[in-house]
N, C-alpha and C positions, 0 to 999 in steps of 0.2 A: 504493499500499500503506498501509495508517494505522500510524503509530507505538504506538497505544493498546496494551498490553498484551492478548495474549489472556486469556480465563477461566480457559484450563489455564496459564498464566502467572500469573495474579493468584491464582489459586488455591495455588499452588504456595509463595508468596512470605507469601500472608496464612498455610498450615500454620507454612515456617518463624518468620513472629514471631507463633506460641501466637492466632491468629486462626480455630482451626477452629471454634471454637462459633460462629462468624456466618456465616449462608448468606444467600447475596446472590440477588435475583434475578435472570434471566437477563440483564435489559434494564437494572439498575441500574446507578448508575454505578460503573466499577472506583477512581477515584479514589479515591471517600468513605468504604473502611475504610481506608485508609492509616493507621491512626493506630500512633504508636508501641505497641509491649508495654507501657510504663508512660509515667506523664504528667510531660509535662515541668513544674517546679514554682512555679517564676517569676512569685510576687505571685500565688499561690493563699492566701496565711493570711487574707484578707479573706473574710468569707462572702460567698454570692449574696444582694444584695439582696430583700427580700418586695414583693408587688404584689399588691393587692387581684387575687382574685378573677373578677370581674365579677358580673353577672347575668346568664351563659349557662354556668354549669358543670354539668355534669350528673353524678353520681355514676354506677358500676358502669360504668364504658365496657368495653366488649371488649378481650380482649388481642390485638393486632396493632399491631405496628409500620409496616406499610405500607399507609397510606391513599389512595393513590393510585389507586384503583379507585372513591373516593366523588365523583367529579365533573370539571370540564376545571384547566386552568390549569398554569403552568411545574412542570418537578419541584422538587423541593428537599428532600436529602437530608441530614438534618442529625446527627451523630455526636460525639463525646465521652466524657469520662468523670464520674461524681459520683465527688467525694471530701472529707476529713474538711481542718478546717482548717490539719492537719497533714500534707497533702497524700498520705492514706491513701489508698488505691481502696476505695468500700465496692461489697463484690460485692450483687448480688441487688437493689441499689436499685431500688422502684417509682418509673418518669415517667408520666406522664398526662396527653396532649397533647389540645389542643380547639384549633380556632382557625373562624375564617367562611370561607365558599367562596370563590370568584373575584369573584362579585356582592357579597362582603358582608354574606354570612346567615350566619345561625348555625342550625343542625340542632337544635331545641327540642323536639323530639315523637320524635327514632330518634339514631344515635350516627355521621349522616356527617359525616368530619371531626375525629373523637372517637375515641381508642383509647391503654389503656396497654401499657409493653413496660416489660421485667427487665433493668437493668445485667447482666452477664456478671460472670464468677469474677474478674475485673483490673478492675472496674468501669466498663466501655466500654458506649455506648447506639449505636444507628443506630435512625434516625427517618426513613421517607420519606413524604412527601404534595406536594402540589400549592400552591404560594402563594397566603395568602389575597389576598382585594380588600381594599377601604377601606369603613369605614361610617362614617355622619359624626359629625365630631367625634375621631375617631381615626386615626393612624398606622397602616401595618401591624403586624401583629403575632401570635405565637404566646402561647397560657396555657400552663403547664406547672404540677402539680403533682410536687415530687417527695419520696420519705419512704426513709430509710434503711431501717425496720423497721415490724413491724405498732406498736409503742409510742409510736415517736417523733413528734412534731411532725412536720404534715410542711413543706417549703419552695415556698409559692404565692405565683410569680411570671409575668411575661411577657417575651420577647426578641423583641427589634428589630431589621430591617431598618437595613442604614447607608446613608446617601447618601438617603432617604427624605426626599423636601418636606417631610413630613408632620411629620417627628420634631418641627423645632421648635415648631410650635403644638401638638402633643397636651403636655397638661398632667401623663400620668404619666411621657410618654418619659424615660428613665435612661440614661444613658451604656454604662455601666458594664452592662448589659443588651443589648449590641449582639451579635450572630452575626456573627463572622469567613465573609466570604463569599467564593467565586470561582465564576468560570464555568465548566460542563459539559456536554455535552451534553445539550440538549434542559430545561437549568434551571439550577441552583448547587446550589452545594456548601458544607454550613455546617458553622461548628466551635463548641461552647461546652461547657464544663465546668462544672456545678455544682456549689458551693461547702458544705457541709451547716455549719451552725453547730455543729449538737450530734452 
């Protein structure tokens, strides 16, 4: 018998913790949404560093938080908060993600491994995808744009995987942009909180 919580137990705990607005696919990692009702605020006074969007950004991605059907690879469930520098959650913040497929290729004609979502009323988000592959000259990474509102400038940055051999050789790599990862069934559970300057 497994020690993992049942879906019913998980939903009861999420509802009690104020996560009623998050809907999990039946086979998503149960652990992925165990964020606190409010963020821990230690160390959140510094804005998330900006990085180049690179040559592969495509505007007007579809609104979808689950990209698993786009290809092969280990699952990655990334959760976190979007916050101000005063550690206040930013409800409804827009997060636009894109990354390479398992073979290191970007889809520049369509929207494979591209999508956007909105943070909930507590500033929380959850993004489900497949781990990207490598392409020449770069370590594995995710691209993201985060915007607090229609008038505010977007934070454009990249997120990195810890313990990647390519991190040391990648000229864009920034340790402040490392996701916190732990193993889960069939992949990894990630955490990253975005802190917007404005």
